[in-house]
Each structure stands twice: as structure tokens, then as C-alpha cells.
Backbone bond lengths (Angstrom), bond angles and torsions (degrees), N, CA, C in turn:
res aa  C-N    CA-C-N  psi(-1)  N-CA   C-N-CA  omega(-1)  CA-C   N-CA-C  phi
1 M - - - 1.450 - - 1.528 108.31 -
2 K 1.312 115.30 136.99 1.463 121.42 179.32 1.525 109.80 -92.46
3 T 1.322 114.97 162.52 1.466 120.58 176.85 1.521 109.31 -133.98
4 D 1.322 115.50 157.78 1.458 122.39 175.28 1.526 106.61 -142.50
5 E 1.331 116.86 117.36 1.464 121.89 -173.24 1.525 112.39 -99.82
6 L 1.325 114.55 146.44 1.459 122.45 173.41 1.521 107.28 -133.06
7 E 1.336 116.98 120.59 1.458 121.95 178.95 1.524 109.19 -104.17
8 L 1.328 115.59 134.13 1.460 122.19 -179.67 1.521 110.40 -132.21
9 T 1.313 116.22 149.57 1.459 121.55 167.11 1.516 106.03 -115.86
10 I 1.325 115.26 119.08 1.462 121.67 -175.81 1.520 109.00 -108.40
11 A 1.324 116.85 125.08 1.467 122.02 -177.90 1.526 110.39 -83.09
12 K 1.326 115.84 60.07 1.457 122.56 178.73 1.525 108.36 -142.64
13 P 1.323 117.20 154.20 1.464 119.25 175.36 1.531 111.17 -71.94
14 L 1.323 115.77 163.67 1.461 121.90 -175.74 1.528 112.72 -55.88
15 D 1.322 118.62 -41.90 1.465 120.64 -179.09 1.526 111.95 -62.54
16 D 1.332 117.47 -37.73 1.465 120.76 177.75 1.529 111.40 -68.61
17 V 1.330 116.43 -38.95 1.467 120.57 177.81 1.526 109.57 -66.34
18 R 1.330 117.11 -41.52 1.469 121.26 178.05 1.530 110.59 -60.00
19 A 1.338 116.96 -44.86 1.467 121.55 179.52 1.530 110.98 -64.95
20 A 1.330 117.06 -40.68 1.464 120.64 178.62 1.533 111.00 -65.69
21 L 1.330 116.72 -39.17 1.466 120.21 176.82 1.525 111.07 -63.31
22 Q 1.320 115.86 -43.18 1.463 119.74 -179.98 1.526 110.57 -60.86
23 K 1.333 116.59 -45.29 1.460 121.25 178.91 1.531 111.13 -63.86
24 A 1.336 116.46 -43.37 1.461 120.55 -178.91 1.523 111.49 -64.48
25 L 1.328 117.41 -42.67 1.461 120.63 -179.52 1.526 111.57 -67.55
26 Q 1.321 117.35 -32.40 1.466 120.03 173.36 1.523 109.92 -67.59
27 R 1.315 116.52 -42.11 1.464 122.08 -177.44 1.535 112.28 -63.41
28 V 1.339 116.69 -37.62 1.466 119.74 -179.93 1.530 111.53 -89.30
29 K 1.322 115.71 6.34 1.473 122.67 174.97 1.526 113.05 59.55
30 A 1.340 114.92 50.95 1.466 119.70 175.69 1.527 109.31 -62.61
31 K 1.323 116.39 127.74 1.469 121.75 179.62 1.527 111.21 -85.03
32 S 1.328 116.14 -27.51 1.457 121.27 -177.61 1.519 109.34 -139.25
33 I 1.328 115.96 130.98 1.465 122.15 174.88 1.522 106.08 -135.09
34 E 1.322 116.16 117.87 1.458 120.12 -177.25 1.521 110.22 -134.50
35 T 1.314 115.55 150.38 1.457 121.56 175.48 1.521 109.01 -74.20
36 L 1.321 116.62 134.77 1.464 120.44 174.78 1.518 108.31 -78.86
37 D 1.312 116.27 128.50 1.453 121.99 -179.07 1.518 108.02 -119.54
38 F 1.331 116.29 112.15 1.461 120.68 -177.68 1.529 112.34 -93.30
39 D 1.336 118.03 3.90 1.466 120.56 -177.81 1.522 112.06 -60.13
40 N 1.318 117.99 -33.14 1.460 120.91 -177.46 1.519 113.31 -86.69
41 D 1.314 117.95 -7.85 1.462 121.37 -179.09 1.524 109.63 -138.25
42 P 1.326 117.77 81.34 1.465 120.29 -175.13 1.521 113.67 -62.52
43 L 1.324 118.63 -23.55 1.458 119.91 178.62 1.520 112.33 -71.36
44 A 1.330 117.56 -24.10 1.460 121.27 -179.17 1.523 112.22 -91.26
45 A 1.312 117.34 -5.41 1.471 120.71 -174.84 1.525 110.86 -67.93
46 P 1.330 116.02 135.11 1.467 118.59 173.83 1.524 109.53 -68.27
47 T 1.331 116.72 159.95 1.462 119.44 -178.68 1.519 111.09 -64.65
48 E 1.307 117.62 -36.79 1.467 122.00 174.58 1.517 107.75 -123.09
49 P 1.339 117.03 129.15 1.465 117.25 177.59 1.537 110.47 -63.99
50 A 1.308 115.20 140.42 1.467 120.52 178.15 1.523 109.31 -81.36
51 D 1.325 116.27 157.35 1.468 121.01 176.46 1.523 110.65 -69.99
52 I 1.328 116.28 -32.48 1.468 122.44 173.99 1.516 106.84 -129.16
53 Q 1.338 116.82 127.90 1.467 123.06 176.45 1.513 106.76 -134.70
54 L 1.341 116.35 107.51 1.459 120.86 -175.91 1.516 111.46 -129.34
55 V 1.308 114.86 156.78 1.453 121.72 164.39 1.528 105.65 -126.27
56 A 1.320 115.86 131.08 1.469 121.25 -178.53 1.519 108.10 -129.57
57 S 1.339 115.27 148.57 1.453 119.30 178.26 1.519 110.12 -150.48
58 G 1.303 114.39 162.22 1.456 120.99 179.11 1.513 109.64 -159.10
59 Q 1.311 115.76 172.83 1.458 122.17 -177.93 1.520 109.63 -105.90
60 G 1.320 116.56 135.74 1.451 121.24 174.70 1.521 110.17 -78.36
61 L 1.316 117.38 162.14 1.458 121.23 179.46 1.520 112.06 -65.49
62 V 1.327 116.48 -42.85 1.462 120.39 -178.59 1.525 108.34 -124.03
63 G 1.309 117.06 104.82 1.453 122.21 173.81 1.506 116.14 59.94
64 G 1.286 115.03 127.02 1.450 120.79 172.52 1.505 114.67 87.23
65 A 1.288 113.98 148.42 1.452 122.44 178.87 1.522 108.30 -110.90
66 W 1.318 115.81 171.22 1.457 120.72 174.69 1.529 107.88 -121.54
67 G 1.331 115.38 154.38 1.457 120.91 178.72 1.520 110.72 -146.35
68 L 1.329 115.59 142.42 1.464 121.80 179.89 1.517 110.43 -138.66
69 Q 1.314 115.86 143.49 1.453 121.99 164.63 1.519 105.97 -104.99
70 I 1.339 116.13 138.17 1.462 121.08 -176.78 1.517 108.31 -128.81
71 F 1.338 116.36 125.44 1.454 122.20 178.17 1.524 108.32 -126.03
72 V 1.337 116.76 131.47 1.461 121.62 177.90 1.521 108.08 -129.43
73 V 1.338 116.01 127.51 1.458 122.15 175.69 1.525 107.19 -119.10
74 A 1.339 115.76 120.30 1.468 121.25 -178.25 1.518 110.54 -80.19
75 G 1.329 114.56 135.96 1.458 121.40 173.30 1.511 109.17 -108.42
76 D 1.322 117.35 -166.35 1.464 121.29 179.73 1.524 112.02 -67.88
77 A 1.342 117.19 -45.56 1.459 120.39 -175.91 1.523 112.98 -123.00
78 D 1.335 117.04 -2.14 1.459 119.42 -177.22 1.525 109.55 -152.03
79 C 1.330 115.37 -178.53 1.463 121.46 178.18 1.521 109.36 -130.73
80 D 1.324 115.41 137.59 1.458 121.15 171.88 1.519 107.33 -92.69
81 V 1.330 116.08 128.44 1.460 121.99 -176.16 1.527 108.58 -122.18
82 L 1.326 115.42 133.97 1.453 121.43 173.88 1.524 107.40 -120.71
83 L 1.333 115.86 119.76 1.460 122.55 178.22 1.527 107.12 -111.31
84 V 1.325 116.74 119.55 1.464 121.58 -176.27 1.526 108.99 -114.52
85 A 1.333 116.15 111.90 1.462 121.81 176.28 1.527 108.48 -79.46
86 L 1.339 115.87 138.34 1.462 122.33 -177.07 1.517 110.60 -118.59
87 G 1.327 117.41 142.96 1.457 119.62 174.50 1.507 113.42 151.97
88 D 1.308 114.52 -174.20 1.455 122.69 178.98 1.518 109.45 -129.87
89 D 1.352 115.48 164.15 1.461 119.73 175.82 1.529 109.27 -75.73
90 A 1.311 117.08 168.53 1.472 122.08 -173.57 1.531 112.68 -59.86
91 L 1.329 117.99 -43.39 1.459 120.32 -178.03 1.529 111.24 -62.75
92 T 1.305 116.62 -45.16 1.473 120.55 178.27 1.517 110.59 -62.63
93 R 1.322 116.78 -40.51 1.459 120.73 179.98 1.527 111.43 -64.48
94 I 1.334 117.56 -39.97 1.473 121.24 178.98 1.523 110.04 -63.43
95 V 1.331 116.20 -46.21 1.459 120.97 -177.04 1.526 111.53 -66.74
96 K 1.335 117.19 -42.05 1.467 120.46 -174.31 1.521 113.28 -78.12
97 S 1.325 117.69 -54.57 1.467 117.74 -170.27 1.522 114.40 -147.26
98 G 1.288 118.12 1.96 1.459 120.12 -177.67 1.510 111.23 93.15
99 L 1.320 116.08 150.99 1.458 121.34 -176.22 1.520 113.02 -63.32
100 R 1.306 117.13 -36.84 1.460 120.67 -172.54 1.526 113.53 -70.65
101 Y 1.320 117.95 -31.26 1.460 121.11 -172.33 1.522 113.00 -112.16
102 S 1.316 116.14 40.73 1.457 120.05 -178.58 1.524 109.88 -148.37
103 Y 1.336 115.39 164.92 1.461 121.23 178.64 1.520 110.19 -87.75
104 S 1.312 116.02 129.53 1.455 122.79 177.53 1.528 108.94 -92.34
105 L 1.337 116.81 120.45 1.457 119.73 178.46 1.525 110.32 -63.77
106 G 1.322 117.81 -40.51 1.468 121.00 178.98 1.514 112.00 -60.28
107 K 1.331 117.12 -45.49 1.468 121.34 178.56 1.528 110.15 -65.53
108 S 1.330 116.88 -40.20 1.465 120.79 179.31 1.525 111.35 -63.07
109 I 1.329 116.83 -40.12 1.470 120.68 178.16 1.524 110.22 -65.74
110 L 1.320 117.40 -41.00 1.465 121.31 177.66 1.532 111.00 -60.54
111 I 1.316 117.34 -46.52 1.468 121.59 179.03 1.527 110.18 -65.76
112 R 1.335 117.03 -41.59 1.466 121.11 178.15 1.525 111.24 -58.29
113 N 1.314 116.59 -44.15 1.462 120.26 -179.38 1.531 111.17 -67.39
114 T 1.317 116.65 -34.84 1.472 120.37 175.90 1.525 110.52 -64.01
115 I 1.319 116.39 -44.17 1.470 120.31 178.62 1.513 110.90 -64.16
116 A 1.330 116.98 -37.94 1.471 120.95 178.89 1.534 111.17 -60.36
117 T 1.319 117.38 -37.27 1.475 119.58 178.99 1.529 111.26 -67.43
118 Y 1.316 118.00 -32.43 1.472 121.12 177.19 1.522 112.06 -68.92
119 L 1.310 117.06 -26.93 1.461 120.49 -177.42 1.518 113.18 -77.72
120 H 1.334 117.88 -23.83 1.480 120.64 -177.97 1.495 112.93 -81.32
């Protein structure tokens, strides 16, 4: 699975970023929102735990789902946000598992960019 990262610095406190994320994930109709837990995989653990660590996913209208990892680290006056789009291109998806039952990187990037606009 491929990834595409977008790093943002948002001039808002953590509670405002949390509320904006909640609204954005509702708006893009996320079907699943879960906390990322690195306790079972120490090799995947970030060097510093984020204040918010989520994985969210949803289904596209025509073939393919989208998936995102979301990390938020609160600073004194702002928050650093990392949005990671997950998925594969269409050819890889066809070969591996079919378009309908796989994550589309293009769709994930589109949803990621939509969520980024809600955070500003």
C-alpha cells in the first residue's frame, strides 16, 4: 500500500482542531474512525506519541474505499497535523483484489485535502 503525506501547522488550540476534525470526518462520511494503538507494534511507534492518533476510512460511491491516518501534536499556540492518505493506484488494485474491495490512493488524497480545508 502506498502513502501520501500532508503536513500542516494550524494556528488553533487542540480542542478546536479536534472539533474541526470531527466535523470534517462527518462531512466526508467516514464509516470507521479508530484510535491508532502502537502498543502492539513497537517498530511502528512514532518517536513522540501524538495528542490525536486516528485512522479513518469510508467507501466511495463507485468502487474503492478511502483511508487516512491522522496525527495531531499540540504546541503552545498551534498544532502540527500530519494527514497520511492510504491506498494504491487503479492498476495495482485491479491486480491485487479488485477495485471495489481496496483503498484508492486518489480517493484518499481527495478526502485528505477536503479534511485539510476544514482544519484551516
